[in-house]
C-alpha angles and dihedrals in degrees: 000000000000114000134215121193119194116218117230122266095248087081093069094105089054088047089055093050090050094048091052089053089062112095093230093056099031096108097043119118123242088253091054092047092052088051091053093048093055106123093002123161124205107204135191103211127189125225112284098031112145110217097185142336130233110273096022116136106264120227100143137045125199140222119198113231092180137341133045133289127193118220113200151146127218126231122227091264092054098258117140122239106200113217097182145331108230130200143179114344098014121128125210141173092037095105088067084086087076093039099071088271096294126115112253094205141020125256128208130179107237098180131027103282148179109224130182115218118202141181118265089203090063092046091050090050089052093049093047093049103034113056090184091057090043087055092048091054092049086052090051092052090047091052090052093047088051088054092051091050090053092052090050086054092050091052091053096043109027128070120226097268090049091053093051089048089052089052090052093049090054089056092063108121093221113010096191092056097038096090121096100021140077115265133197118205130188117207107242096219140007122303094243090059092046088053092053090043088057093044098250138112118257092248090052090048092054093051091045093050091053090050089051092051091052094046098046106025095238115158116227122201109171107294093348123094122196115197122184094190130003093208096089088046091053092046093050100040103036097046090087098047135082090225131074129223125301089043111221093192095056099027120192137296092332091065102046 
């Protein structure tokens, strides 16, 4: 059985500091943050925990403090169509306010995570009474839409090895300082899930990863990637893209 452990209320001040570190809530006043945190729950969730299912009545939305959450829909035959894999600082479930208060997708924890659960009613109140925050939320939705548009472009223009290379580049801890030095990267979740996230079958992913290794010289040891220089990876992956590294549309780790 998956477990969820609620963290005691004395962590409210820490939750407030964390919430203000999230871009969407960065300009909220202390009073507004206190409003958003009314009735909040900070949970430690184990891998496999379902947070909600598409079509469920929506009363809460979520912000990831650490860990990874899979956003997906199911086809009529039961297959999963992965929309996104989200990590620290990402908010999800909030757009159900505009979806007749139902969740438009399902959400499952894919690695042990700490997740802040907040009231949609409080969020709606803030949107209705603070035009500046409403504009901030529209900007957040626009950024995410731009990210999705870029990924559609990648699936049209990049081959499978290039898409994997792009994914690896977005894992760089500091893209602007990554050039000119060896880097070791640990894949954040299992390769089957990465394959689905990039729109390919596991066997395609394995073949494409081997081709990427041959083309760029990266060393692969299980879930660990050793890269002596990212320049070959940039040249290989970004040649079939309208953006340059570092990619402003897709960002870094927080967008993979």
